[in-house]
N, C-alpha and C positions, 0 to 999 in steps of 0.2 A: 504493499500500499504505500504510496506516494503523499508526502505531506499535503499536496496540492488536493489531494482526493476529499481530504476532511477539512472542516474549518477548526481552528484550533480550539474555539469553545465547544466544540463537538455537539452542536445544537443542530446544523443542517448538514447534508452530504453535498459533494458536487453534482453527483448523478441523481436526480429526482425519483428514480425508480428502484433506488437501492434499498435493501432490507433495513438499514439504520434509519434512513430517511422515513420509511414507512412506520417503524416504531415509534419514533419521535413524534410524528403526526398524530398516531392513534392515542399515544400519551397525553398529548396536549389536548386532544378532543375529549379524552375520558375525564382529565381534570376540569376542563370546563362544563362538562354535561352531567357530572355527577353531584349529588347534594353532600353536603359535609356530614361528617358523623354527629356533629352537634345538632344538626337539623333533625335527622332520624332520632336522636336521643329526645329532643324536645316532643316530636310527634308521638313517641312511645308513651313519655310522661302525660302528655295531653289525652291520650286515648285511654291510658288506666285511668284517668281522672273520670273520664266520660264513662268508662266502664263500670267503675265502682259507682257512680251516681245511678246509673241504670240498675246495677245489681241491689243497691241498697235502698235507694229512694225513688226507684221508678214504679211505685205501687199504681200510678194512674195507668200504667200500660197493663194489658192482658199478660199473664204469667208466660203465656207462649210467645209472644212478642218480646217479653223480657229475657227470655231464655235465648231465642234466637239472635235478638241483638247483642246480648253479651257475649255469646260465642263468636258472632261476627267481629265485635270489637276486639276481642282476645286473639284471634287470628290476625287482625289488622296490626295488633302490638307486636305480635312475633314477625310480621313483615318488617315492620320498623326496625326491629331489634337486628334482625338478620341485615338490613340495609346499614345500620351502625356498625356491625361487625365486618361487612365487606361492601362497602359502598361504591367500589369501582367494578362490581360485576354486573353485568347486565340485568335489567329489571326482570325479565322472565325467569332467570336463574335464580335471583333474590327470592321471587314469588313461589317458585317450585321448592326450593329450599323450605321456606317457611310453611308452605302447605304440607310437606312431607314431615315436617316436625309436628304440627296439628294432628295430622293423621297419626303419626306415631304415639303422640299423648292419648288420643283417643283410644287406639287399640290397646294401650297400656292398661286400660279401665277394664279390659277383660281379664286382666292378672290380678288375684287378690292373694297377697302374702300379708303375714302379719304387719311386716314392715311397712309395705305401701299402705296399708289399711290405717295404720297408725298416723303416717303422714297425711293421708287424706282426711283423717279425722280433726287436723287442724284446720284454722281458716285460711291460713296462707296455701296450706297443701292442698285444701279443696279449690281455692281460686287457680292454681297452677295446673294440678294433676286432674281435677274433675272428681266425679264419683261413681258414675256409672256410664256405661258404653251406650251411646244412642246414635244410630245411624244418620238421623236428621242432623246431627252436629257437623256431619262432614260437608254437607251442602252450606251450612252457615259458615265454616271456615272457607270454604271456596269463596263464597260472597265476600267475607272480611278480606282475604289476602287479595282478591281482584279489585275490589274498592280501594285498597291501599295503592295497588298498582296504577290506576287510574288516577287518583288523587295525586300521586307523586308527579305523573306526567303533567299536571295543569298547575303544580305549586312550585316548580323550578323556576 
């Protein structure tokens, strides 16, 4: 490689089709198109606040609606936390990971061991791990993760 092939600051290459130039352009694009971790964390905390309000103080809503909304908000929160962990990952990948985590937690509700039952008996354990398997929750998780993906597109 000649010194004239690459600029000294290693930001651009002489030949625009080189792999290095592509990686630099892709990295800059990612940096400008991804939300910051702080924003995802704020969205997760806001979603937790709304979810707790629905869970504890949403008596004006029908129980079925509260259950579905709470599960959807829980899945949305998971999408925000995944975004905070890997903000540069594509939105579809983050959404898929979040949905897979939600499904995993829901399927774990089919397992009843003394340790898991003791954890689920606590308030925090119940909010995080749930209590019993319900296939309708899988739809609520899909709605929540999808809504997070759509919201993210518009709040950038």
